[in-house]
C-alpha positions in Angstrom: 18.8 -3.1 -12.7 15.6 -3.4 -10.6 12.7 -5.4 -11.8 9.0 -4.5 -12.2 6.1 -5.1 -9.9 2.7 -5.4 -11.7 -0.4 -5.1 -9.6 -3.1 -6.9 -11.7 -6.8 -6.3 -11.5 -8.6 -9.5 -12.0 -12.3 -10.3 -12.9 -14.8 -10.0 -10.1 -17.0 -13.0 -11.1 -16.8 -13.3 -14.9 -13.7 -14.5 -16.7 -15.0 -12.7 -19.8 -13.9 -9.4 -18.1 -10.2 -10.3 -18.5 -8.5 -7.6 -20.4 -6.0 -8.2 -23.2 -3.4 -6.2 -21.1 -3.9 -8.5 -18.1 -3.3 -11.6 -20.3 -0.2 -10.0 -21.8 1.1 -9.0 -18.4 0.6 -12.5 -16.8 2.1 -14.1 -19.8 5.2 -11.9 -19.5 5.7 -12.3 -15.8 8.6 -14.4 -14.4 6.4 -15.3 -11.4 2.9 -14.6 -10.2 2.0 -14.0 -6.5 -1.6 -14.9 -5.8 -3.9 -14.5 -2.8 -5.3 -18.0 -3.6 -3.2 -20.2 -5.9 -6.2 -22.3 -6.9 -8.1 -19.3 -8.2 -5.0 -18.0 -9.9 -4.6 -21.4 -11.5 -8.1 -21.2 -12.9 -7.4 -17.8 -14.3 -4.1 -18.8 -15.9 -5.7 -22.0 -17.2 -8.4 -20.0 -18.9 -5.7 -17.9 -20.5 -3.5 -20.9 -21.5 -0.7 -19.5 -19.4 1.8 -21.6 -17.4 3.9 -19.7 -14.9 5.2 -20.3 -11.4 2.6 -19.2 -8.9 3.4 -18.4 -5.2 0.9 -17.8 -2.5 0.6 -14.3 -0.9 -2.2 -13.9 1.6 -2.7 -11.9 4.8 -0.9 -14.6 6.9 2.3 -14.7 4.8 2.3 -11.3 3.2 5.4 -10.0 5.1 7.6 -12.9 4.2 6.4 -13.0 0.6 7.0 -9.2 0.2 10.6 -9.8 1.2 10.8 -12.6 -1.4 9.3 -10.3 -4.0 12.0 -7.7 -3.1 14.7 -10.3 -3.8 13.2 -11.1 -7.1 12.9 -7.4 -8.0 16.6 -6.9 -7.0 17.4 -9.7 -9.5 15.6 -7.8 -12.3 12.5 -10.1 -12.4 9.0 -9.1 -13.6 6.7 -10.0 -10.7 2.9 -9.9 -11.1 0.5 -9.8 -8.1 -3.1 -11.0 -8.3 -5.9 -11.4 -5.8 -9.0 -13.5 -5.8 -11.1 -10.8 -7.5 -10.4 -7.2 -8.0 -7.2 -5.2 -7.3 -4.3 -6.0 -5.0 -4.0 -3.6 -2.1 -7.7 -2.7 -2.1 -8.9 -4.7 1.0 -6.4 -7.4 -0.3 -2.7 -8.3 0.1 -0.1 -6.3 -1.8 0.6 -3.1 0.1 3.8 -4.4 1.7 5.1 -5.5 -1.7 4.4 -2.0 -3.1 6.0 -0.3 -0.1 9.2 -2.4 -0.6 9.3 -2.0 -4.4 8.9 1.7 -4.0 11.7 1.9 -1.4 14.1 0.0 -3.6 13.3 2.0 -6.7 11.7 -0.8 -8.7 9.2 0.0 -11.4 5.6 -0.4 -10.2 2.8 -0.7 -12.7 -1.0 -1.2 -12.4 -3.1 -3.2 -14.8 -6.6 -1.9 -14.2 -9.5 -4.2 -14.1 -13.0 -4.6 -12.9 -13.7 -3.0 -9.6 -16.2 -4.3 -7.1 -16.4 -0.8 -5.6 -17.3 1.0 -8.8 -19.6 -1.9 -9.9 -21.5 -1.8 -6.6 -21.7 2.0 -6.6 -23.0 2.1 -10.2 -25.7 -0.5 -9.5 -26.8 0.9 -6.1 -28.9 3.8 -7.3 -27.0 6.1 -4.9 -25.0 9.1 -6.0 -21.4 8.4 -7.1 -20.5 12.1 -7.1 -19.0 11.9 -3.5 -18.4 8.5 -1.9 -16.1 6.9 0.6 -14.9 3.3 0.5 -14.7 1.7 3.9 -13.6 -1.8 3.0 -14.6 -4.5 5.5 -15.9 -3.5 8.9 -14.0 -4.8 12.0 -15.7 -8.1 13.0 -16.8 -7.1 16.5 -16.1 -5.2 19.6 -15.1 -1.7 20.3 -13.2 -1.1 17.1 -16.3 -2.0 15.1 -18.7 0.3 17.2 -16.2 3.2 17.1 -15.8 2.9 13.3 -19.6 2.9 12.8 -20.0 5.8 15.2 -17.5 7.9 13.3 -19.5 7.3 10.1 -23.0 8.2 11.3 -23.1 11.8 10.2 -21.2 11.4 7.0 -23.4 12.5 4.0 -21.3 10.8 1.3 -22.4 7.5 -0.2 -20.6 4.7 1.6 -19.4 1.5 0.0 -18.5 -1.5 2.3 -17.2 -4.9 1.5 -19.0 -7.7 3.4 -18.6 -11.4 3.8 -21.7 -13.4 3.0 -21.4 -14.9 6.5 -21.5 -11.5 8.2 -23.7 -9.5 5.8 -26.9 -9.7 7.9 -25.0 -8.5 11.0 -23.2 -5.7 9.0 -26.5 -4.5 7.7 -28.1 -4.6 11.1 -25.3 -2.7 12.8 
């Protein structure tokens, strides 16, 4: 019997936003894969949960996805968390989902706070039609081509930005 992969939305700045379902899911997991094990440790500590935590970030996502596949084949319940927000949304997790889907494992999503919807709600711009662009490429032709393609778009646009690159992103 295949296991279950749970994609867990985590608080985006306030641990008070933890849902009861998130706490129950993390408590039930056999193992938790986290973008940053230190941040996951703080979250688990806050909830009083002690579970094995493995790292899964951009640099090791492929090998960790294979590891998750082995655990799912063994019938385990695997949770994935990122630093803040939802796995896969500008964060690791897509490869694990692709593998879990291909092998017929159960995939479940534990919704949580969303930086995209929070930013859109607070922006004062219309949320009727919007596009999420994630992070812009850091520099070069790919960056300028992406921005050029967006110039005439009339939808509200939501971008993620690193504090270190925010001024340059706004300027461009």
